[in-house]
N, C-alpha and C positions, 0 to 999 in steps of 0.2 A: 687523599693520595690517588694518583692515577696509576692504574694497573698496567702491567707489562703488555698485555694484549691490547688494551685501549691505546697505549702509546704507539705500539706497532701499527695499529689501524690508522692512527692520525698521520704517521709518517707515510704510509702507503697512499692515503688520500692526497697529502700535500705533494708527494712526488708525482702522482698522476696529474694533478692540476698544473704542476710545473712543466711537465712534458707537454701537456696540452697547450700551454701558453708559449713555450719556447720552440715548439716544432716549426711554426711558420717562419720564425726568425732564422732558425737554423737552415731551413729550406732556402730562404732568400740568399743567405751567405754562401751556401753550397752552390747555388746557381751562379752567383757572382764570381766564384772561384773556379767554375767549370770551364770547359773548352770555349774559346771565344767564337762568337757567331761568324765573324769574318775570317776565322782561321789565323788571325794575327795574334801576337802576344805569346811568347814561348812560356811553357809551363814546366815545373819541376815536380816529378812524382804525381802528375795529374792535377796539380794546383797551378792556376794561372793568375797570379797577382797583377799581371799587366793589364787585366781588364779594368782595374781601378784607374790606372794611368790613362787608358784610352777614354774612359768615361769622363775623367777630370778634364782632359784636354779638349775632347769633342764638345762637351756640354758647357765649357767655361764656368765650371762650378767654383773656381777660385773667387771670382767677382761676386757670385751669388752668396757664398758662405761669408765673405767679408761684410756684405750688406746686412745679412741676417744677424751676424755677431754684433755689429754696431747697433742695430735696432734693439736687439735683445738686451744688451748691456744698458743702454739708455733707459729702456722701459723698466728693467729690473731695479736699477739704482733709484730712479725717481719714484716709482710706485711703492717700493718697499719702504723707503724713507717716509713718504707721505702717509703710508698705511700705519706705520709705527706711531707717528704723531697723532693721526686721527683716531686710531684705536685707543691710544692712551687717553686722549681727551674724552672720548665717549665711554670708555670703560672705567676710568679711575676718577675723573673730575666730575663735579656736579655743576651744571649750569642750565639755564632755562632754554628749552627747545632742543635738548640733547636727543630725546626720543624721536622727535619729528625729523631731525637731521639724520639719525641712524636709519629710519625708514626710507629716507631719500636715497641713501647709499644702497639699500636693499633693492629699490626699484632699478637703479643703475646696474646692479649685479644680475637682475633677472631679465634685462632687456637684450634680446638676441641681436646679433650683428645684422641679420637680414632686414630687420625693421628700420634700423637707423642709417644703414650705409648709403642709401640714395640721398636723403636730405643732408647727411653729413658731407657727402661729396660736394654738393652745391654750396654749403656753408664754407667749406675750405677753399673752394674755387673762388668764392667772392672775396676772400682775403688773400688770394694768390699763393696758396700753400700746396695746391695739388702739384704733382710731379716734383715734390721735395721730400726729403727724409722725414720732415715733421708731419706730413700727411699720413705717414705710416706709424709714426711714434705716438703722436698725441692721442688718437682714439684708443690705442691699446693701453696707454698710461691711465686714461680715465676708467676703462673697464677693469684694469688690474687693481686700481685703488679701491673700487667698489668692493671687490671680493677681499682684498687685503685688509680693509677697514673692518669688515665683518670678522675675519680671521683673528686679527690682533685684538679687537675688542673682546672676543670670547676669552682670549688668553689673559688679558689684563683683569677682566672681571673675576676670573677664577684664581688670580694671583694671590700671593701671601701678603695680606694687608698688614700683618704685624711687622714685616720688614719695612714696609713703606712708612708706617707710623714711627718705627725706630729711626729711620733715616731723617724724618722730619723733626724728631726730637733732638737729633744731632745737629740740626740747623740746615739740612739740605732742602733746597727749594724744589719745585716740581720738575724743573729741567734737570737738575742734578740727580734727583731720584730716578727719573726715567733712564738716563744714560749710564748711571753708575750702579744702579740696583736692578731695575727691571729688565733692561735689555740684555745684560750678561746672563741672567737667569732664563730668559726666553730665547736663548740661542737655538734650541731645536725647533721651536715654532717659527722663528725667523728664517732659518735655513730651509724648512719645509715650504714656506711661502715663496722664498727665492727660487727654489727649484720648480715649483708649480708655475710661477709667472714666467720663468725662462722657457719652460716647455711649451706653455700656451702661446707665448710670443713667437718662439721659433717655428711652431707649426701653423701659425696664422696664415690663411690663404686668401680670404675674401677681401680684407681691407687693402693689402698690397695690390691685389688684382685690379681693384676699382680706382685706387688713389694714384697710382703711378703707371706711366707708360715707358719711361726711359729704361733702357736695358741695364744701365749702371745702378739703378735703384731697385731692381727686382730681387726678391729674396729667394732663399733656397727652395722652398716649396713651389714657388712660381717657376723657377728654373727647372725643377724636376718635372713639372707638368708640361712645360714646353719641350723638354727633352723627350718625354714620352710621346708627344705628338709627332716628333721628327723621327723617332726610332721605334715605331710600333712593333716591328718584328725582331728587333735586337734584344732578345730576352736577357742575355748575359750583361749587356751594357746597362739595361734598365735596372737590373738587380744591383749592379755595382754602384750606379748612381744613387739608388735608394739607400744603400749602406753608407755612402759618403754623407748624405744629408742627415741621416739618423745618428752618425757617430758622435757629434758634439754633445747631444743629450745623454747618450749612453755613458760617455766619459765623465760628464758632470755628475750624473747619478752615482757612478761608481765611487767617486771621491766623497760624495755627500750622503751616501745611503744610510750610514749609521745615524746621523742627525735627522735625516728625513723620516726614517722609521720611528725614531724616538718622538719626533714632533707629531706624527700621525697617531701614535699610541697615546701620547699625552692628551691630545685633543679628544680622542675617543673616550678616555677615562673621565675627562672633565665633563664632556657632554652627557 
């Protein structure tokens, strides 16, 4: 049993770390809602929500956010689906070369973007894919599948094999066992993978910077970087733009936080 004093100490430490983590975020939001640098945008009780409108219109963030959303949705759907299939094959099925194939996925997961981005650019240019949405999507799908396969393989290997055997005794084949038994039970792990892939894809900067030059294909992080270069002294507008770019991730996490935490704790206990 945890004593009252130990529990109080735990809460004090957790609150201190929470304040330490949330203070920079609160500071940026406060700056974004502060008086406008240009003096425009009326405020109510010292709050100036018009700063977000000014940043949205000045920085053309509508186009950037749409591109980031399109890229993130494609990467998440394809990579999570492929990761489930690959993780199931490597974690539950037995076939020759499975270990070597898994190590190949690990190599892909450990390869940094800076190493592959230049040869990858020339490869995609040779097949006329640069300056297209696929030049941004395909490399990130490959990287996400590498991690997703590792993540889902760990889940399937630690899964309840008695339920799999029961399903097979009832006549379910491997495909039916995967989608009717294992996937519903693995919802926390899948949701955690979905959120991680979405966050990584949304925040990706190097690949879109190298692969596309068209303004219509630039993502939100690129738009924020260009906006910062054009408004180096407009602190309020920069803070408002940063809040706009970060909002989709915050909203998604708010909706999925219960499954995300459950998936992280489940993985920690199994490991």
